[in-house]
Each structure stands twice: as C-alpha cells, then as structure tokens.
N, C-alpha and C positions, 0 to 999 in steps of 0.2 A: 252461372252457378259455380261454386268452388270445385275445381277439378280434383283437389286433394281429397274430397269426399269419396271419390271412386277408387282411390289407390288402396291396395291391400296394405294392411299395417299390422304390427305386432306390439302388444302392450305387455310390458314387464313391470310387475308390482308384487307386493307381498301377498296379494290375493285375499280371498275370504278368510283363510285360516289365520293370517296375520291379524285381521280385524277381530276375529273371534277371540284370539289370545289377548288383544289389547282391551276389548270391551267386556270380555268375560273374565279373563284371568286377573287383571289388576284390581277390579272391584272386589273379587273374591279374596285376593291377598290382603287388600285393605281391611275387609271385614274380619278376616282371621287375625290380623295384627291388632285391630280394635278390641276383639274379644280377649286376646292374650293380655293386652294392657289392662283391661278392666279386671281380669282375674288376678293380675299380679300387683295391683296398686297397693294392697296392704303390705306385701313384702317389700316393694320398692320404697314405700314411704318410710320404712325403718332404716334404709341405707343412707348414711350421711353424705355420700359422694354422688348420689344419683342426680343427673341433670334435670332441670326444670322441676326441682323438688317441690316448689309451691304448687305447681299445677298437679303433680301427682298426689299431694296431700289433699287438694281440693276434690279430685276425683274420688279419693278413698272415702271422703265424707259424704258423697252423694248416696242417696238410697237406691236400693235395687228394686226392680230390674232397670230403673231409668239410667243408671250409670253404664251398665253393659250395653243397653240399646243405644245410648248416646255415642259411646266410643266406637261401636260397630258402624253407626251411621256416618261418623266422621271418617272412619277408615274407608268406607265405600265411596264417599265423596272424593277423598284423596285419590283413590284408584281411578275414578272417572276423570278427574283432572289430568292424571298421568296418561290415561288412554286418549284423551282429547289432544294432548300435546304430541303424543306419539303418532296419532293419525295425521295431524297437520304436518309433521316433519317427514312423513313417508315420501320417498322419491318414486314417482311414476314415470316410466320411460316409454314413449310411444314412437316407434320407428317405422318409416316407410321408405320407399326407394328414393325420395327426394329430400326428406328432412327428418330430424328427430326433435321431439318435443319433450322437455323435461319439466315436470310439474311437482312443486313442493308447496304445501299450504296454498296461499293465494298467489304464488309466484309462478310464472310460466316463461320458459325460454325455448326458443326455436332456433336450430342451427341447420343450415343447408348442407346436404351431402357434397355439393360442388365446392364448398369452402373447407371441407374436412379431408385430410389425408389419411389419418389413422385414428382408431378408437381403441382404448384398452382400459383395463382395471388394474390399478396399482395402489397399494396401501389403503384399500377400502375407499378408493375414489374413482369415479368414472371420469375419464379424461378424453377430450377430443383435441387433436392437434391440427394446425393448418399446414400448408406446404412448407412454411419456413420453420416449423417446429415450435411455433408459439401455441400457448394454450387457448383454445376457444372456450372450453368448459372444464371445470374441475368441481365435481359434486360428490360429497360424501354419500356412501350408500352401503347397505348390507345385502343388496340384491345379489343372487348367485351369479357367479361369473359365467357358468355354463348357459344360463338363460339369456344373459346379456349378449354373449358371443353368438348364440344361435339367432337371436333377433337381428343383430346387425349383419351377420353373414347372409341370412336369408334374403335380405333386401340389397345385397351387393356392396355393403360398406367394407372398408378396409379395417379388419379387426386384428389386433396383435395380442398375444397371450401375456405380454409384459411390455413395459416402457421401452421402446426401441432406442431411446437416448440414455438409458440408465448408466452406461459406462462413461458418458460425457460429464456427469455431475462431479463437482469438486467441493470439498468441505470449505465453507466460508470461515475465514478468520479476518479480524480487522486489518485494514490496509493491504489486503491481498491485491496484487496487480492483476490486470486483465479485465477488470470490470468497467462498464460504461461510466461516464461522469455522473456523479450523484448516487450511484447504486450503493456504494459503501455506506453512506449516511442512512439510506433507507434500510439497509440490512442491519445496521446498528439499532435503529429504532424498532425494527421488527423483532430483533433478538430480545430487546427489553420487554416488548409486548408478550412474547412467548414465555419468558421467564415469569412474568406476572400473570400468566393465563388470561390475557386480554385478547380473546379470540377474534372479536370484531375488528380490533385494530390490526392484528396480524393478517387478517383476510384482506383488509383494505390496502395494507402495505404490499401484500403479494400482487394485488392488481396494479399498483403504481409501478412496481418493478417490472411487471409484464409489459407495461407501456414502453419501457426503454430496452426491451429485449432480454430480460433476465427471467428465467424459469426456475422455480424452486421445488425442492423436495425436502420434507422435514423428517428427521429421524432422531428420536430421544431428545427433543428440544434443541437439536443441532440443525443448522441450515446447510443444505447442499444446493449448488447452483450450476446452471449452464447457460449459454447464450443461444439465442435463436439465430437463424441465418441472416436476418436483417439487422441484428444488433451491431453497433459501432463501438469497438473497444477503444480505450484511450490511445492516442498516438496514431490511430488510423484515420484516414480521411475518405469521404465518399467522393468518387470521381464525378465531376460535373460533365454535362454534355459538351460544354465549351472546351474542357480539357481533353475529352475524347476526340473531338473534332475541331481542330484549331480554326478552321474556316467557318465554324458556327453552323454547319449543315448537319 
C-alpha cells in the first residue's frame, strides 16, 4: 500500500468560498448584464457608433418578454463558461513532508522535497528551486502567501519570504556578454513573443533557457536573467576528470 497515504498533508486552495463566487457570482453577473442589454437595446440601436450594431438592432426587434429572457439566458451561460474556466485554472497545492503536488485542470505535477532547496512566492508565482538555483516549478497563483508559507513550513520545507536570488538578476539587452551559448537567440525570440503577447511561446522559451542554466524574471515586458550554479558561461570550460587527475585516476 502507498505509504504516502499515511503522511499528514496540507491542502491549499481557494476553498468553497472561491467556488461559490465562481459558480454563483459570474452567472448572476451574466444575468444582470443580459437584462441591462435587453433594457438598453432601443437606446443603443439609435447610436451610430455602437459595436455589433446589426445584432443590437435584431435584439431590439424581438418581442418581449422573449428578448429579455433570451439575453438573460445568454448572460447566465456566459457566466457558467467563465466559472468553468476559472475552476479548471485553479491551482491546488498539496504539501506533505516528502513531496508537493500541484494540480491545475487535468495537469498534475509532483516534486520531491529532497530535490528542493527553497520555496517562495514572487510576482504571483509559486517557485521551487533546486540546490543549483534552477527552477523546478514556476506556477502562477493567487493563493495567499500566508497560507502557502504555513503549509510548507509545517512540513519542514525551506520557505523564503522572497526570491533569495533577486539581487543576482540583470536586465537583458541584445548581445549582452556573460550568457551561455545560444541564450541570446532564445532571449530575442522570447522578447518578440512577449511583445506580441504569445504566452505559450514565451513559456516554452523560458523552459528552453532553463535547460541551459538561465533563469528569468519578467517585469513590464522586460526580461531579467541570472545563471544557475551549473550554467557554463562563454569562455569558461568545464574541467574534466582527466584534467583534474593527469594519471586518469
């Protein structure tokens, strides 16, 4: 039997209140927006600059109470869709003495405490670093820092109130020296992705940079970088075992 089932654990999530807000609040807001739209279609139809003018005129010609009921129903449906997306995107953090599980939608990630040196919350991201300062996890979240800190500290994890490497970051500019080979090209591509708001591309390029020892922090669409302890900067060479021991032993 899985011994993990016997370990005390702490779950950090938005809880029932967050679900109540999502599934109760957004449909109500949608219903209110639908009612307001139905009530204002006559006035909106007379405005020459209103967007979706043809749709507004069509709604204005519908008989009552069908028009109001229809717009309210559409508003409720839109609210339910938003609630579903919000529920799927919630981050649920389950911490015990040996590992942490991060669940979002149908994605699950598990990180061992033995592989993690420090955990912290920075720029609304939960970050786990290994012994070399490389990122094991970077997940966006609105979970309260106090609850996350208490969960990790309760189970003996190393929690920091801020990024312990924050002072090591440098602003990236093209052709800046000190980066590993290939990093500048990846940073250029990621800068273009950020400027065009292509988040998936920016996330993938962040992972590629992490593989060569470059850790990033974004601020106002600017990239700041630092190197992990295992990164090899240009001009430096890793010492081989033969170089350390000329006799090959």
